[in-house]
N, CA, C, O and CB atoms as a CASP TS submission, in Angstrom:
PFRMAT TS
TARGET T0000
AUTHOR 0000-0000-0000
METHOD Language model
MODEL 1
PARENT N/A
ATOM      1  N   MET     1      13.942 -22.045 -28.089  1.00  0.00           N
ATOM      2  CA  MET     1      14.810 -21.640 -26.997  1.00  0.00           C
ATOM      3  C   MET     1      14.641 -20.157 -26.690  1.00  0.00           C
ATOM      4  O   MET     1      14.630 -19.746 -25.530  1.00  0.00           O
ATOM      5  CB  MET     1      16.265 -21.949 -27.332  1.00  0.00           C
ATOM      6  N   GLU     2      14.511 -19.361 -27.748  1.00  0.00           N
ATOM      7  CA  GLU     2      14.344 -17.928 -27.517  1.00  0.00           C
ATOM      8  C   GLU     2      12.996 -17.640 -26.867  1.00  0.00           C
ATOM      9  O   GLU     2      12.863 -16.705 -26.077  1.00  0.00           O
ATOM     10  CB  GLU     2      14.474 -17.150 -28.835  1.00  0.00           C
ATOM     11  N   ARG     3      12.011 -18.443 -27.203  1.00  0.00           N
ATOM     12  CA  ARG     3      10.697 -18.240 -26.594  1.00  0.00           C
ATOM     13  C   ARG     3      10.764 -18.509 -25.091  1.00  0.00           C
ATOM     14  O   ARG     3      10.139 -17.801 -24.302  1.00  0.00           O
ATOM     15  CB  ARG     3       9.642 -19.153 -27.258  1.00  0.00           C
ATOM     16  N   LEU     4      11.519 -19.529 -24.699  1.00  0.00           N
ATOM     17  CA  LEU     4      11.668 -19.822 -23.278  1.00  0.00           C
ATOM     18  C   LEU     4      12.407 -18.700 -22.548  1.00  0.00           C
ATOM     19  O   LEU     4      12.058 -18.350 -21.420  1.00  0.00           O
ATOM     20  CB  LEU     4      12.408 -21.143 -23.089  1.00  0.00           C
ATOM     21  N   ARG     5      13.420 -18.145 -23.191  1.00  0.00           N
ATOM     22  CA  ARG     5      14.144 -17.016 -22.600  1.00  0.00           C
ATOM     23  C   ARG     5      13.245 -15.804 -22.481  1.00  0.00           C
ATOM     24  O   ARG     5      13.321 -15.068 -21.497  1.00  0.00           O
ATOM     25  CB  ARG     5      15.379 -16.670 -23.432  1.00  0.00           C
ATOM     26  N   ALA     6      12.389 -15.586 -23.477  1.00  0.00           N
ATOM     27  CA  ALA     6      11.461 -14.450 -23.430  1.00  0.00           C
ATOM     28  C   ALA     6      10.434 -14.647 -22.313  1.00  0.00           C
ATOM     29  O   ALA     6      10.100 -13.703 -21.597  1.00  0.00           O
ATOM     30  CB  ALA     6      10.745 -14.274 -24.794  1.00  0.00           C
ATOM     31  N   VAL     7       9.933 -15.887 -22.168  1.00  0.00           N
ATOM     32  CA  VAL     7       8.988 -16.170 -21.090  1.00  0.00           C
ATOM     33  C   VAL     7       9.677 -15.969 -19.741  1.00  0.00           C
ATOM     34  O   VAL     7       9.104 -15.374 -18.828  1.00  0.00           O
ATOM     35  CB  VAL     7       8.429 -17.615 -21.209  1.00  0.00           C
ATOM     36  N   GLY     8      10.893 -16.461 -19.621  1.00  0.00           N
ATOM     37  CA  GLY     8      11.648 -16.280 -18.369  1.00  0.00           C
ATOM     38  C   GLY     8      11.890 -14.810 -18.069  1.00  0.00           C
ATOM     39  O   GLY     8      11.776 -14.385 -16.919  1.00  0.00           O
ATOM     40  N   GLY     9      12.219 -14.038 -19.077  1.00  0.00           N
ATOM     41  CA  GLY     9      12.427 -12.599 -18.887  1.00  0.00           C
ATOM     42  C   GLY     9      11.137 -11.903 -18.479  1.00  0.00           C
ATOM     43  O   GLY     9      11.136 -11.042 -17.598  1.00  0.00           O
ATOM     44  N   GLY    10      10.039 -12.281 -19.126  1.00  0.00           N
ATOM     45  CA  GLY    10       8.739 -11.696 -18.775  1.00  0.00           C
ATOM     46  C   GLY    10       8.355 -12.017 -17.336  1.00  0.00           C
ATOM     47  O   GLY    10       7.877 -11.150 -16.605  1.00  0.00           O
ATOM     48  N   LEU    11       8.569 -13.279 -16.932  1.00  0.00           N
ATOM     49  CA  LEU    11       8.267 -13.662 -15.557  1.00  0.00           C
ATOM     50  C   LEU    11       9.169 -12.927 -14.571  1.00  0.00           C
ATOM     51  O   LEU    11       8.734 -12.574 -13.475  1.00  0.00           O
ATOM     52  CB  LEU    11       8.417 -15.174 -15.382  1.00  0.00           C
ATOM     53  N   ALA    12      10.396 -12.701 -14.947  1.00  0.00           N
ATOM     54  CA  ALA    12      11.314 -11.957 -14.077  1.00  0.00           C
ATOM     55  C   ALA    12      10.840 -10.518 -13.893  1.00  0.00           C
ATOM     56  O   ALA    12      10.919  -9.970 -12.794  1.00  0.00           O
ATOM     57  CB  ALA    12      12.742 -11.975 -14.656  1.00  0.00           C
ATOM     58  N   VAL    13      10.352  -9.912 -14.967  1.00  0.00           N
ATOM     59  CA  VAL    13       9.839  -8.544 -14.866  1.00  0.00           C
ATOM     60  C   VAL    13       8.599  -8.504 -13.981  1.00  0.00           C
ATOM     61  O   VAL    13       8.461  -7.610 -13.146  1.00  0.00           O
ATOM     62  CB  VAL    13       9.515  -7.980 -16.263  1.00  0.00           C
ATOM     63  N   VAL    14       7.687  -9.477 -14.161  1.00  0.00           N
ATOM     64  CA  VAL    14       6.483  -9.541 -13.327  1.00  0.00           C
ATOM     65  C   VAL    14       6.876  -9.710 -11.866  1.00  0.00           C
ATOM     66  O   VAL    14       6.335  -9.025 -10.998  1.00  0.00           O
ATOM     67  CB  VAL    14       5.560 -10.703 -13.777  1.00  0.00           C
ATOM     68  N   ALA    15       7.799 -10.604 -11.586  1.00  0.00           N
ATOM     69  CA  ALA    15       8.229 -10.833 -10.208  1.00  0.00           C
ATOM     70  C   ALA    15       8.896  -9.591  -9.628  1.00  0.00           C
ATOM     71  O   ALA    15       8.678  -9.273  -8.459  1.00  0.00           O
ATOM     72  CB  ALA    15       9.188 -12.025 -10.139  1.00  0.00           C
ATOM     73  N   ALA    16       9.695  -8.886 -10.409  1.00  0.00           N
ATOM     74  CA  ALA    16      10.376  -7.684  -9.926  1.00  0.00           C
ATOM     75  C   ALA    16       9.375  -6.578  -9.624  1.00  0.00           C
ATOM     76  O   ALA    16       9.473  -5.917  -8.590  1.00  0.00           O
ATOM     77  CB  ALA    16      11.403  -7.198 -10.954  1.00  0.00           C
ATOM     78  N   VAL    17       8.410  -6.373 -10.521  1.00  0.00           N
ATOM     79  CA  VAL    17       7.421  -5.316 -10.302  1.00  0.00           C
ATOM     80  C   VAL    17       6.537  -5.660  -9.104  1.00  0.00           C
ATOM     81  O   VAL    17       6.350  -4.835  -8.210  1.00  0.00           O
ATOM     82  CB  VAL    17       6.556  -5.107 -11.568  1.00  0.00           C
ATOM     83  N   PHE    18       5.999  -6.868  -9.088  1.00  0.00           N
ATOM     84  CA  PHE    18       5.121  -7.275  -7.994  1.00  0.00           C
ATOM     85  C   PHE    18       5.894  -7.302  -6.674  1.00  0.00           C
ATOM     86  O   PHE    18       5.398  -6.821  -5.655  1.00  0.00           O
ATOM     87  CB  PHE    18       4.501  -8.661  -8.283  1.00  0.00           C
ATOM     88  N   GLY    19       7.089  -7.854  -6.688  1.00  0.00           N
ATOM     89  CA  GLY    19       7.913  -7.905  -5.479  1.00  0.00           C
ATOM     90  C   GLY    19       8.296  -6.508  -5.011  1.00  0.00           C
ATOM     91  O   GLY    19       8.348  -6.246  -3.810  1.00  0.00           O
ATOM     92  N   GLY    20       8.565  -5.613  -5.952  1.00  0.00           N
ATOM     93  CA  GLY    20       8.887  -4.236  -5.583  1.00  0.00           C
ATOM     94  C   GLY    20       7.731  -3.546  -4.891  1.00  0.00           C
ATOM     95  O   GLY    20       7.924  -2.828  -3.910  1.00  0.00           O
ATOM     96  N   VAL    21       6.519  -3.763  -5.406  1.00  0.00           N
ATOM     97  CA  VAL    21       5.339  -3.167  -4.788  1.00  0.00           C
ATOM     98  C   VAL    21       5.140  -3.738  -3.390  1.00  0.00           C
ATOM     99  O   VAL    21       4.842  -3.000  -2.451  1.00  0.00           O
ATOM    100  CB  VAL    21       4.085  -3.410  -5.654  1.00  0.00           C
ATOM    101  N   VAL    22       5.304  -5.041  -3.252  1.00  0.00           N
ATOM    102  CA  VAL    22       5.145  -5.670  -1.934  1.00  0.00           C
ATOM    103  C   VAL    22       6.201  -5.159  -0.965  1.00  0.00           C
ATOM    104  O   VAL    22       5.884  -4.859   0.186  1.00  0.00           O
ATOM    105  CB  VAL    22       5.231  -7.205  -2.050  1.00  0.00           C
ATOM    106  N   VAL    23       7.438  -5.057  -1.405  1.00  0.00           N
ATOM    107  CA  VAL    23       8.509  -4.562  -0.541  1.00  0.00           C
ATOM    108  C   VAL    23       8.240  -3.119  -0.130  1.00  0.00           C
ATOM    109  O   VAL    23       8.417  -2.772   1.038  1.00  0.00           O
ATOM    110  CB  VAL    23       9.870  -4.669  -1.252  1.00  0.00           C
ATOM    111  N   LEU    24       7.818  -2.274  -1.063  1.00  0.00           N
ATOM    112  CA  LEU    24       7.505  -0.890  -0.726  1.00  0.00           C
ATOM    113  C   LEU    24       6.366  -0.813   0.282  1.00  0.00           C
ATOM    114  O   LEU    24       6.411  -0.004   1.208  1.00  0.00           O
ATOM    115  CB  LEU    24       7.145  -0.105  -1.984  1.00  0.00           C
ATOM    116  N   ARG    25       5.364  -1.632   0.113  1.00  0.00           N
ATOM    117  CA  ARG    25       4.236  -1.637   1.037  1.00  0.00           C
ATOM    118  C   ARG    25       4.670  -2.079   2.435  1.00  0.00           C
ATOM    119  O   ARG    25       4.264  -1.484   3.433  1.00  0.00           O
ATOM    120  CB  ARG    25       3.125  -2.554   0.515  1.00  0.00           C
ATOM    121  N   VAL    26       5.487  -3.115   2.500  1.00  0.00           N
ATOM    122  CA  VAL    26       5.960  -3.610   3.801  1.00  0.00           C
ATOM    123  C   VAL    26       6.834  -2.555   4.480  1.00  0.00           C
ATOM    124  O   VAL    26       6.671  -2.297   5.673  1.00  0.00           O
ATOM    125  CB  VAL    26       6.753  -4.937   3.630  1.00  0.00           C
ATOM    126  N   VAL    27       7.748  -1.948   3.744  1.00  0.00           N
ATOM    127  CA  VAL    27       8.644  -0.946   4.316  1.00  0.00           C
ATOM    128  C   VAL    27       7.855   0.278   4.782  1.00  0.00           C
ATOM    129  O   VAL    27       8.118   0.807   5.862  1.00  0.00           O
ATOM    130  CB  VAL    27       9.715  -0.532   3.289  1.00  0.00           C
ATOM    131  N   SER    28       6.890   0.734   3.978  1.00  0.00           N
ATOM    132  CA  SER    28       6.129   1.912   4.379  1.00  0.00           C
ATOM    133  C   SER    28       5.280   1.627   5.614  1.00  0.00           C
ATOM    134  O   SER    28       5.138   2.497   6.473  1.00  0.00           O
ATOM    135  CB  SER    28       5.241   2.386   3.228  1.00  0.00           C
ATOM    136  N   ARG    29       4.719   0.440   5.717  1.00  0.00           N
ATOM    137  CA  ARG    29       3.945   0.101   6.920  1.00  0.00           C
ATOM    138  C   ARG    29       4.851  -0.020   8.140  1.00  0.00           C
ATOM    139  O   ARG    29       4.466   0.368   9.242  1.00  0.00           O
ATOM    140  CB  ARG    29       3.171  -1.210   6.710  1.00  0.00           C
ATOM    141  N   PHE    30       6.041  -0.553   7.948  1.00  0.00           N
ATOM    142  CA  PHE    30       6.991  -0.636   9.053  1.00  0.00           C
ATOM    143  C   PHE    30       7.380   0.758   9.532  1.00  0.00           C
ATOM    144  O   PHE    30       7.412   1.013  10.735  1.00  0.00           O
ATOM    145  CB  PHE    30       8.242  -1.422   8.632  1.00  0.00           C
ATOM    146  N   LEU    31       7.677   1.662   8.598  1.00  0.00           N
ATOM    147  CA  LEU    31       8.058   3.018   8.981  1.00  0.00           C
ATOM    148  C   LEU    31       6.892   3.749   9.648  1.00  0.00           C
ATOM    149  O   LEU    31       7.097   4.525  10.581  1.00  0.00           O
ATOM    150  CB  LEU    31       8.540   3.800   7.753  1.00  0.00           C
ATOM    151  N   ARG    32       5.676   3.504   9.173  1.00  0.00           N
ATOM    152  CA  ARG    32       4.507   4.113   9.809  1.00  0.00           C
ATOM    153  C   ARG    32       4.376   3.623  11.250  1.00  0.00           C
ATOM    154  O   ARG    32       4.057   4.409  12.142  1.00  0.00           O
ATOM    155  CB  ARG    32       3.220   3.790   9.012  1.00  0.00           C
ATOM    156  N   ALA    33       4.619   2.340  11.485  1.00  0.00           N
ATOM    157  CA  ALA    33       4.548   1.803  12.841  1.00  0.00           C
ATOM    158  C   ALA    33       5.650   2.388  13.721  1.00  0.00           C
ATOM    159  O   ALA    33       5.417   2.673  14.895  1.00  0.00           O
ATOM    160  CB  ALA    33       4.649   0.274  12.815  1.00  0.00           C
ATOM    161  N   VAL    34       6.838   2.568  13.167  1.00  0.00           N
ATOM    162  CA  VAL    34       7.941   3.152  13.937  1.00  0.00           C
ATOM    163  C   VAL    34       7.614   4.592  14.335  1.00  0.00           C
ATOM    164  O   VAL    34       7.854   4.995  15.473  1.00  0.00           O
ATOM    165  CB  VAL    34       9.255   3.108  13.122  1.00  0.00           C
ATOM    166  N   VAL    35       7.065   5.365  13.394  1.00  0.00           N
ATOM    167  CA  VAL    35       6.696   6.749  13.687  1.00  0.00           C
ATOM    168  C   VAL    35       5.581   6.793  14.723  1.00  0.00           C
ATOM    169  O   VAL    35       5.621   7.621  15.633  1.00  0.00           O
ATOM    170  CB  VAL    35       6.260   7.479  12.403  1.00  0.00           C
ATOM    171  N   TRP    36       4.597   5.924  14.602  1.00  0.00           N
ATOM    172  CA  TRP    36       3.495   5.876  15.573  1.00  0.00           C
ATOM    173  C   TRP    36       4.035   5.552  16.966  1.00  0.00           C
ATOM    174  O   TRP    36       3.626   6.174  17.947  1.00  0.00           O
ATOM    175  CB  TRP    36       2.433   4.823  15.148  1.00  0.00           C
ATOM    176  N   PHE    37       4.937   4.600  17.060  1.00  0.00           N
ATOM    177  CA  PHE    37       5.515   4.235  18.353  1.00  0.00           C
ATOM    178  C   PHE    37       6.316   5.398  18.938  1.00  0.00           C
ATOM    179  O   PHE    37       6.216   5.680  20.132  1.00  0.00           O
ATOM    180  CB  PHE    37       6.411   2.992  18.208  1.00  0.00           C
ATOM    181  N   ALA    38       7.109   6.074  18.107  1.00  0.00           N
ATOM    182  CA  ALA    38       7.897   7.210  18.583  1.00  0.00           C
ATOM    183  C   ALA    38       6.984   8.333  19.066  1.00  0.00           C
ATOM    184  O   ALA    38       7.265   8.962  20.086  1.00  0.00           O
ATOM    185  CB  ALA    38       8.829   7.723  17.472  1.00  0.00           C
ATOM    186  N   GLU    39       5.899   8.588  18.346  1.00  0.00           N
ATOM    187  CA  GLU    39       4.939   9.607  18.782  1.00  0.00           C
ATOM    188  C   GLU    39       4.321   9.227  20.124  1.00  0.00           C
ATOM    189  O   GLU    39       4.152  10.078  20.997  1.00  0.00           O
ATOM    190  CB  GLU    39       3.833   9.797  17.724  1.00  0.00           C
ATOM    191  N   THR    40       3.987   7.960  20.285  1.00  0.00           N
ATOM    192  CA  THR    40       3.386   7.501  21.532  1.00  0.00           C
ATOM    193  C   THR    40       4.346   7.671  22.695  1.00  0.00           C
ATOM    194  O   THR    40       3.948   8.144  23.759  1.00  0.00           O
ATOM    195  CB  THR    40       2.960   6.043  21.413  1.00  0.00           C
ATOM    196  N   VAL    41       5.597   7.296  22.510  1.00  0.00           N
ATOM    197  CA  VAL    41       6.597   7.432  23.574  1.00  0.00           C
ATOM    198  C   VAL    41       6.835   8.906  23.896  1.00  0.00           C
ATOM    199  O   VAL    41       6.937   9.274  25.066  1.00  0.00           O
ATOM    200  CB  VAL    41       7.923   6.753  23.164  1.00  0.00           C
ATOM    201  N   ALA    42       6.923   9.747  22.874  1.00  0.00           N
ATOM    202  CA  ALA    42       7.151  11.171  23.107  1.00  0.00           C
ATOM    203  C   ALA    42       5.966  11.806  23.832  1.00  0.00           C
ATOM    204  O   ALA    42       6.162  12.632  24.723  1.00  0.00           O
ATOM    205  CB  ALA    42       7.405  11.895  21.779  1.00  0.00           C
ATOM    206  N   THR    43       4.747  11.432  23.464  1.00  0.00           N
ATOM    207  CA  THR    43       3.568  11.967  24.140  1.00  0.00           C
ATOM    208  C   THR    43       3.527  11.515  25.592  1.00  0.00           C
ATOM    209  O   THR    43       3.196  12.303  26.477  1.00  0.00           O
ATOM    210  CB  THR    43       2.291  11.534  23.417  1.00  0.00           C
ATOM    211  N   LEU    44       3.858  10.260  25.842  1.00  0.00           N
ATOM    212  CA  LEU    44       3.897   9.761  27.207  1.00  0.00           C
ATOM    213  C   LEU    44       4.948  10.497  28.032  1.00  0.00           C
ATOM    214  O   LEU    44       4.682  10.873  29.174  1.00  0.00           O
ATOM    215  CB  LEU    44       4.177   8.262  27.213  1.00  0.00           C
ATOM    216  N   ALA    45       6.128  10.707  27.473  1.00  0.00           N
ATOM    217  CA  ALA    45       7.181  11.424  28.188  1.00  0.00           C
ATOM    218  C   ALA    45       6.754  12.858  28.491  1.00  0.00           C
ATOM    219  O   ALA    45       7.011  13.361  29.584  1.00  0.00           O
ATOM    220  CB  ALA    45       8.481  11.421  27.374  1.00  0.00           C
ATOM    221  N   PHE    46       6.115  13.509  27.546  1.00  0.00           N
ATOM    222  CA  PHE    46       5.650  14.876  27.756  1.00  0.00           C
ATOM    223  C   PHE    46       4.571  14.916  28.834  1.00  0.00           C
ATOM    224  O   PHE    46       4.576  15.812  29.679  1.00  0.00           O
ATOM    225  CB  PHE    46       5.115  15.471  26.443  1.00  0.00           C
ATOM    226  N   ALA    47       3.652  13.959  28.814  1.00  0.00           N
ATOM    227  CA  ALA    47       2.602  13.896  29.829  1.00  0.00           C
ATOM    228  C   ALA    47       3.199  13.639  31.207  1.00  0.00           C
ATOM    229  O   ALA    47       2.758  14.232  32.192  1.00  0.00           O
ATOM    230  CB  ALA    47       1.583  12.803  29.481  1.00  0.00           C
ATOM    231  N   LEU    48       4.194  12.762  31.289  1.00  0.00           N
ATOM    232  CA  LEU    48       4.857  12.509  32.571  1.00  0.00           C
ATOM    233  C   LEU    48       5.560  13.761  33.089  1.00  0.00           C
ATOM    234  O   LEU    48       5.507  14.052  34.284  1.00  0.00           O
ATOM    235  CB  LEU    48       5.865  11.364  32.432  1.00  0.00           C
ATOM    236  N   LEU    49       6.210  14.493  32.206  1.00  0.00           N
ATOM    237  CA  LEU    49       6.877  15.728  32.607  1.00  0.00           C
ATOM    238  C   LEU    49       5.866  16.743  33.124  1.00  0.00           C
ATOM    239  O   LEU    49       6.079  17.348  34.174  1.00  0.00           O
ATOM    240  CB  LEU    49       7.669  16.318  31.433  1.00  0.00           C
ATOM    241  N   LEU    50       4.773  16.935  32.403  1.00  0.00           N
ATOM    242  CA  LEU    50       3.744  17.870  32.857  1.00  0.00           C
ATOM    243  C   LEU    50       3.128  17.416  34.175  1.00  0.00           C
ATOM    244  O   LEU    50       2.870  18.236  35.056  1.00  0.00           O
ATOM    245  CB  LEU    50       2.655  18.019  31.794  1.00  0.00           C
ATOM    246  N   GLY    51       2.893  16.120  34.313  1.00  0.00           N
ATOM    247  CA  GLY    51       2.355  15.606  35.563  1.00  0.00           C
ATOM    248  C   GLY    51       3.308  15.824  36.722  1.00  0.00           C
ATOM    249  O   GLY    51       2.877  16.181  37.818  1.00  0.00           O
ATOM    250  N   TYR    52       4.582  15.617  36.499  1.00  0.00           N
ATOM    251  CA  TYR    52       5.573  15.842  37.554  1.00  0.00           C
ATOM    252  C   TYR    52       5.628  17.317  37.941  1.00  0.00           C
ATOM    253  O   TYR    52       5.690  17.655  39.123  1.00  0.00           O
ATOM    254  CB  TYR    52       6.961  15.363  37.099  1.00  0.00           C
ATOM    255  N   LEU    53       5.605  18.193  36.935  1.00  0.00           N
ATOM    256  CA  LEU    53       5.631  19.621  37.240  1.00  0.00           C
ATOM    257  C   LEU    53       4.379  20.044  37.998  1.00  0.00           C
ATOM    258  O   LEU    53       4.463  20.838  38.935  1.00  0.00           O
ATOM    259  CB  LEU    53       5.766  20.437  35.956  1.00  0.00           C
ATOM    260  N   ALA    54       3.229  19.526  37.606  1.00  0.00           N
ATOM    261  CA  ALA    54       1.993  19.848  38.321  1.00  0.00           C
ATOM    262  C   ALA    54       2.064  19.331  39.752  1.00  0.00           C
ATOM    263  O   ALA    54       1.637  20.020  40.679  1.00  0.00           O
ATOM    264  CB  ALA    54       0.769  19.251  37.594  1.00  0.00           C
ATOM    265  N   TYR    55       2.585  18.152  39.939  1.00  0.00           N
ATOM    266  CA  TYR    55       2.741  17.589  41.286  1.00  0.00           C
ATOM    267  C   TYR    55       3.620  18.496  42.139  1.00  0.00           C
ATOM    268  O   TYR    55       3.288  18.792  43.287  1.00  0.00           O
ATOM    269  CB  TYR    55       3.346  16.168  41.220  1.00  0.00           C
ATOM    270  N   ARG    56       4.747  18.937  41.570  1.00  0.00           N
ATOM    271  CA  ARG    56       5.667  19.784  42.337  1.00  0.00           C
ATOM    272  C   ARG    56       5.029  21.125  42.685  1.00  0.00           C
ATOM    273  O   ARG    56       5.216  21.631  43.792  1.00  0.00           O
ATOM    274  CB  ARG    56       6.962  20.011  41.551  1.00  0.00           C
ATOM    275  N   VAL    57       4.284  21.697  41.755  1.00  0.00           N
ATOM    276  CA  VAL    57       3.650  22.990  42.011  1.00  0.00           C
ATOM    277  C   VAL    57       2.535  22.835  43.037  1.00  0.00           C
ATOM    278  O   VAL    57       2.442  23.629  43.973  1.00  0.00           O
ATOM    279  CB  VAL    57       3.097  23.594  40.704  1.00  0.00           C
ATOM    280  N   LEU    58       1.693  21.828  42.872  1.00  0.00           N
ATOM    281  CA  LEU    58       0.560  21.661  43.775  1.00  0.00           C
ATOM    282  C   LEU    58       0.999  21.184  45.160  1.00  0.00           C
ATOM    283  O   LEU    58       0.360  21.518  46.158  1.00  0.00           O
ATOM    284  CB  LEU    58      -0.436  20.680  43.181  1.00  0.00           C
ATOM    285  N   TRP    59       2.075  20.411  45.229  1.00  0.00           N
ATOM    286  CA  TRP    59       2.550  19.903  46.514  1.00  0.00           C
ATOM    287  C   TRP    59       3.287  21.004  47.264  1.00  0.00           C
ATOM    288  O   TRP    59       3.354  20.982  48.493  1.00  0.00           O
ATOM    289  CB  TRP    59       3.467  18.674  46.316  1.00  0.00           C
ATOM    290  N   GLY    60       3.838  21.960  46.537  1.00  0.00           N
ATOM    291  CA  GLY    60       4.530  23.083  47.155  1.00  0.00           C
ATOM    292  C   GLY    60       5.930  22.777  47.571  1.00  0.00           C
ATOM    293  O   GLY    60       6.483  23.485  48.413  1.00  0.00           O
ATOM    294  N   GLU    61       6.533  21.752  47.020  1.00  0.00           N
ATOM    295  CA  GLU    61       7.907  21.402  47.367  1.00  0.00           C
ATOM    296  C   GLU    61       8.874  22.270  46.598  1.00  0.00           C
ATOM    297  O   GLU    61       8.550  22.770  45.520  1.00  0.00           O
ATOM    298  CB  GLU    61       8.183  19.921  47.088  1.00  0.00           C
ATOM    299  N   SER    62      10.036  22.448  47.136  1.00  0.00           N
ATOM    300  CA  SER    62      11.069  23.230  46.477  1.00  0.00           C
ATOM    301  C   SER    62      12.344  22.411  46.411  1.00  0.00           C
ATOM    302  O   SER    62      12.607  21.568  47.269  1.00  0.00           O
ATOM    303  CB  SER    62      11.312  24.565  47.213  1.00  0.00           C
ATOM    304  N   ASP    63      13.123  22.672  45.384  1.00  0.00           N
ATOM    305  CA  ASP    63      14.424  22.028  45.260  1.00  0.00           C
ATOM    306  C   ASP    63      15.500  22.805  46.024  1.00  0.00           C
ATOM    307  O   ASP    63      16.657  22.387  46.069  1.00  0.00           O
ATOM    308  CB  ASP    63      14.810  21.899  43.784  1.00  0.00           C
ATOM    309  N   ASP    64      15.127  23.903  46.605  1.00  0.00           N
ATOM    310  CA  ASP    64      16.082  24.748  47.325  1.00  0.00           C
ATOM    311  C   ASP    64      16.509  24.026  48.621  1.00  0.00           C
ATOM    312  O   ASP    64      15.669  23.796  49.491  1.00  0.00           O
ATOM    313  CB  ASP    64      15.453  26.161  47.645  1.00  0.00           C
ATOM    314  N   PRO    65      17.794  23.666  48.763  1.00  0.00           N
ATOM    315  CA  PRO    65      18.227  22.922  49.959  1.00  0.00           C
ATOM    316  C   PRO    65      18.120  23.765  51.233  1.00  0.00           C
ATOM    317  O   PRO    65      18.102  23.199  52.326  1.00  0.00           O
ATOM    318  CB  PRO    65      19.670  22.440  49.784  1.00  0.00           C
ATOM    319  N   ARG    66      18.048  25.077  51.133  1.00  0.00           N
ATOM    320  CA  ARG    66      17.947  25.927  52.312  1.00  0.00           C
ATOM    321  C   ARG    66      16.569  25.841  52.958  1.00  0.00           C
ATOM    322  O   ARG    66      16.414  26.219  54.119  1.00  0.00           O
ATOM    323  CB  ARG    66      18.256  27.364  51.945  1.00  0.00           C
ATOM    324  N   ARG    67      15.575  25.358  52.237  1.00  0.00           N
ATOM    325  CA  ARG    67      14.213  25.290  52.786  1.00  0.00           C
ATOM    326  C   ARG    67      13.979  24.042  53.593  1.00  0.00           C
ATOM    327  O   ARG    67      12.972  23.955  54.296  1.00  0.00           O
ATOM    328  CB  ARG    67      13.198  25.361  51.679  1.00  0.00           C
ATOM    329  N   HIS    68      14.879  23.055  53.522  1.00  0.00           N
ATOM    330  CA  HIS    68      14.653  21.789  54.230  1.00  0.00           C
ATOM    331  C   HIS    68      15.189  21.848  55.638  1.00  0.00           C
ATOM    332  O   HIS    68      15.085  20.871  56.380  1.00  0.00           O
ATOM    333  CB  HIS    68      15.298  20.630  53.484  1.00  0.00           C
TER
END
């Protein structure tokens, strides 16, 4: 009976260690994907802002209501 408990305990340790490594790998890959997506969105927003500013400068439009 004690041998069965020892085998069960050993298997539990193996499952915990292996499962922990798998969980850490999954979580780290998920966080890497989240950071990559956030970087992509931020870069796109920055590019859109620069493009809009370039458009306004090159088009020569003004936000001044007195000029219309």
